[in-house]
C-alpha positions as CSV (number, residue, x, y, z in Angstrom):
1,A,1.7,-11.1,-28.7
2,A,5.9,-11.2,-29.3
3,D,6.1,-8.8,-26.3
4,Y,5.1,-12.1,-24.2
5,G,6.2,-14.7,-26.5
6,I,3.6,-15.5,-28.4
7,A,3.7,-16.7,-32.1
8,L,0.6,-15.4,-33.6
9,S,0.4,-15.3,-37.4
10,Y,-1.0,-12.5,-39.0
11,E,-4.5,-14.5,-39.9
12,D,-4.5,-15.4,-36.1
13,A,-4.3,-12.1,-35.0
14,Q,-6.7,-10.8,-37.3
15,I,-9.4,-12.8,-35.9
16,Y,-8.7,-11.9,-32.5
17,R,-8.9,-8.2,-32.8
18,K,-12.3,-9.4,-34.0
19,L,-13.4,-11.4,-30.5
20,V,-11.4,-7.9,-28.0
21,S,-12.7,-5.1,-30.4
22,F,-16.0,-4.5,-28.3
23,N,-13.8,-4.8,-25.2
24,L,-11.2,-2.4,-26.5
25,E,-13.8,0.4,-27.6
26,S,-15.3,-0.2,-23.7
27,Y,-11.6,0.6,-22.5
28,R,-11.8,3.8,-24.9
29,E,-14.8,4.6,-23.7
30,L,-14.0,4.6,-20.2
31,D,-10.8,7.0,-21.4
32,R,-13.3,9.5,-22.4
33,M,-14.8,9.9,-19.3
34,V,-13.5,13.0,-16.7
35,E,-12.0,11.0,-14.0
36,P,-13.1,12.2,-10.4
37,K,-9.3,12.3,-8.7
38,L,-8.8,12.3,-5.0
39,P,-7.2,15.8,-3.5
40,V,-3.8,16.4,-3.1
41,K,-3.2,18.9,-0.3
42,Y,0.5,18.5,1.2
43,K,3.7,19.5,-0.7
44,R,6.0,17.2,-1.3
45,D,9.0,16.1,-3.8
46,A,9.9,13.1,-5.5
47,G,11.7,11.0,-2.7
48,W,14.8,8.8,-2.5
49,K,15.4,5.0,-2.9
50,P,17.2,4.1,0.1
51,E,20.9,2.8,-0.3
52,P,21.3,-1.2,1.2
53,K,23.6,0.4,4.4
54,D,20.5,2.5,5.1
55,N,18.0,-0.3,4.7
56,P,19.5,-3.3,6.0
57,L,16.1,-5.4,6.0
58,N,14.8,-4.6,2.8
59,A,12.1,-3.0,4.2
60,W,11.8,0.0,2.5
61,L,10.9,0.6,-1.0
62,W,11.3,4.1,-1.1
63,R,11.7,6.9,1.6
64,C,10.3,10.6,1.6
65,E,9.5,13.0,3.8
66,I,5.9,14.9,3.5
67,Q,5.0,17.0,6.1
68,G,1.4,17.0,7.5
69,A,-0.6,19.8,9.0
70,P,1.1,21.6,12.0
71,D,-1.3,20.1,14.7
72,G,-3.6,17.1,15.4
73,I,-3.8,13.7,17.3
74,L,-0.6,12.5,15.3
75,K,1.5,15.9,15.2
76,G,5.2,14.8,14.3
77,E,4.4,10.7,14.1
78,R,6.7,9.1,11.2
79,I,4.6,7.0,9.5
80,G,5.4,4.3,6.8
81,L,2.9,2.9,4.2
82,K,2.5,-0.6,2.8
83,D,3.5,-0.3,-1.0
84,V,-0.5,-0.9,-2.2
85,V,-1.0,2.7,-0.9
86,C,-1.3,5.7,-3.4
87,V,1.0,8.8,-2.6
88,A,1.0,11.2,-5.5
89,G,4.3,12.0,-7.1
90,L,5.6,8.3,-5.2
91,P,6.3,4.9,-7.0
92,L,3.6,1.8,-6.7
93,T,4.8,-1.4,-7.7
94,N,2.4,-3.9,-5.0
95,G,6.0,-6.0,-4.6
96,S,5.8,-6.5,-8.4
97,R,8.2,-5.7,-11.7
98,V,5.0,-5.5,-13.8
99,L,4.3,-2.4,-12.0
100,D,8.1,-0.8,-12.2
101,G,8.1,2.7,-13.6
102,Y,4.6,3.4,-12.3
103,T,3.8,6.5,-10.2
104,A,0.6,7.8,-8.2
105,D,-0.9,10.8,-9.1
106,V,-3.4,10.9,-5.9
107,D,-3.4,10.3,-1.8
108,A,-5.6,7.5,-0.4
109,T,-8.3,8.6,1.6
110,I,-6.0,7.1,4.5
111,V,-2.7,9.4,3.6
112,T,-5.2,12.7,3.5
113,R,-6.2,11.6,6.8
114,I,-3.1,10.9,8.4
115,L,-1.4,14.1,7.2
116,D,-4.9,16.0,8.2
117,A,-3.9,14.7,12.1
118,G,-0.4,15.9,11.8
119,G,1.5,12.5,10.6
120,V,4.8,12.6,8.3
121,I,4.9,10.3,5.6
122,V,8.2,8.9,5.8
123,G,8.1,5.9,3.0
124,K,6.7,2.8,0.8
125,T,7.7,-0.2,2.6
126,N,8.1,-3.4,0.6
127,T,5.4,-6.1,0.3
128,E,5.0,-9.6,-1.5
129,D,4.8,-9.5,-5.1
130,F,0.8,-8.3,-5.8
131,S,0.5,-9.4,-1.8
132,F,-0.3,-12.6,-2.6
133,S,2.3,-14.2,0.2
134,G,2.2,-15.1,3.8
135,A,5.8,-15.3,3.7
136,G,8.4,-12.6,3.2
137,H,10.8,-13.6,0.6
138,T,8.8,-13.0,-2.6
139,C,8.8,-9.6,-2.7
140,S,10.3,-8.4,-6.5
141,H,12.6,-5.9,-4.7
142,G,14.3,-8.8,-3.0
143,P,13.5,-10.4,0.5
144,V,12.8,-8.5,3.8
145,G,14.3,-9.9,7.0
146,N,12.7,-10.3,10.6
147,P,14.0,-7.9,12.7
148,F,15.1,-10.4,15.7
149,K,16.7,-12.5,13.2
150,P,17.2,-11.1,9.8
151,D,17.7,-14.2,7.9
152,H,14.2,-15.5,9.2
153,N,11.0,-15.1,8.2
154,P,9.2,-11.8,8.9
155,G,5.6,-13.0,8.4
156,A,4.0,-11.1,5.0
157,S,2.6,-9.8,3.2
158,S,2.8,-6.6,5.1
159,S,6.3,-7.8,5.7
160,G,8.2,-4.2,5.5
161,T,5.8,-2.0,7.5
162,A,5.9,-5.2,10.4
163,A,10.3,-5.2,10.0
164,A,10.5,-1.5,10.4
165,I,8.6,-1.3,13.1
166,G,10.0,-4.0,14.7
167,A,13.4,-2.4,13.9
168,G,12.4,1.1,15.3
169,D,12.3,2.7,12.4
170,I,9.1,3.6,12.9
171,K,6.6,3.0,15.7
172,M,3.3,3.4,13.3
173,G,2.7,1.8,9.6
174,I,-0.2,0.6,7.4
175,G,-0.6,-2.7,6.3
176,G,-3.2,-4.9,4.0
177,D,-5.2,-7.7,4.8
178,Q,-7.3,-10.1,2.9
179,G,-6.2,-13.1,4.6
180,G,-3.6,-12.8,7.4
181,S,-1.6,-9.9,5.7
182,I,-1.3,-7.5,8.9
183,R,-1.8,-10.2,11.3
184,M,0.9,-12.6,10.5
185,P,3.6,-10.1,10.4
186,S,3.0,-8.2,13.5
187,S,3.0,-11.5,15.3
188,F,6.2,-12.7,13.7
189,C,7.7,-9.2,14.3
190,G,6.4,-8.8,18.2
191,I,4.3,-5.4,16.9
192,Y,0.5,-4.9,17.1
193,G,-1.6,-4.9,14.1
194,M,-5.2,-4.7,13.2
195,K,-7.5,-6.2,10.8
196,P,-11.0,-3.4,10.9
197,T,-14.2,-4.1,10.9
198,H,-14.9,-4.6,7.0
199,G,-15.4,-1.5,5.6
200,L,-14.7,0.9,8.4
201,V,-11.3,2.0,7.0
202,P,-12.0,3.0,3.6
203,Y,-9.9,1.4,0.9
204,T,-10.0,4.4,-1.3
205,G,-6.9,4.9,-3.1
206,V,-5.4,1.4,-2.0
207,M,-4.5,-1.4,-4.4
208,P,-7.2,-4.2,-3.8
209,I,-7.1,-7.9,-4.1
210,E,-10.8,-8.5,-3.7
211,S,-13.3,-5.6,-2.4
212,T,-15.1,-7.9,0.0
213,I,-12.1,-9.3,1.8
214,D,-10.0,-6.0,1.6
215,H,-8.7,-4.3,4.3
216,T,-6.4,-1.7,5.5
217,G,-5.2,-0.9,8.8
218,P,-3.0,0.3,11.4
219,M,0.4,-1.6,12.6
220,T,2.1,-0.2,15.4
221,A,4.8,-0.8,18.4
222,T,1.7,-0.2,20.8
223,V,-2.0,-1.2,21.4
224,A,-2.2,2.9,22.5
225,D,-1.1,3.7,19.1
226,N,-3.0,1.4,17.4
227,A,-5.9,2.8,18.9
228,L,-5.3,6.0,18.2
229,M,-4.3,5.3,14.7
230,L,-7.5,3.9,14.2
231,E,-9.3,7.0,15.3
232,V,-7.6,8.7,12.7
233,L,-7.9,6.2,9.8
234,A,-11.8,5.1,10.3
235,G,-14.7,6.7,8.9
236,P,-16.8,6.8,5.5
237,D,-15.7,8.9,2.9
238,G,-18.0,8.5,0.3
239,L,-16.3,6.8,-2.4
240,D,-15.2,3.2,-1.2
241,P,-18.3,1.1,-1.9
242,R,-16.9,-1.6,0.8
243,Q,-18.5,0.9,3.5
244,Y,-21.8,1.3,4.3
245,A,-22.4,3.5,7.6
246,P,-19.4,2.1,9.6
247,K,-19.7,2.6,13.1
248,V,-16.6,5.0,14.2
């Protein structure tokens, strides 16, 4: 309570402790269970935080160079991921200071699929605070600029991915969409974004908002690249409850 600025007497704390004891025991039971882990198949280092001079639009939260398979339909393509996607060994903040210091220990299903197809993961792109804004000014790591007019709105919440592609840093990236968060920044930054059919692309290892409206999908410089990337991402992974025999 003190950490959150709440004045709580010892007596009040004892009463509250009784109220939450059942919930706490439930959490402890979960901690005792064996957690299935998504695989981490490709070597990587910890990456680096880009310098402002190398990140003029603040599109990037983190940079890295994770090489995928030597062959595949995305061979050599450099791809950025919205900072809601788990990449083992890299930070995940979802645009919020609340998650500062958290490092993912798994690769999301879509990350493994990109790497299996020969793609190269080159970084995490900034997003709005908990992905809750349609404009590019709420990210706790600073506002994201529009690649055509840096002091203008890039759209959101997948603002960093859209700005990085619009600026030519990369040709392909991942966004997330619950209420326009792929479509709005894509249109604002002059690129192509798809909100795929619900459940077509597995959300496993991606930080959610609400399972009935969670979508993740490709953001690209061209329509052809969008189709190519969707081909890699789509299909069931046997883990995401949003998926029920999607047609690829």
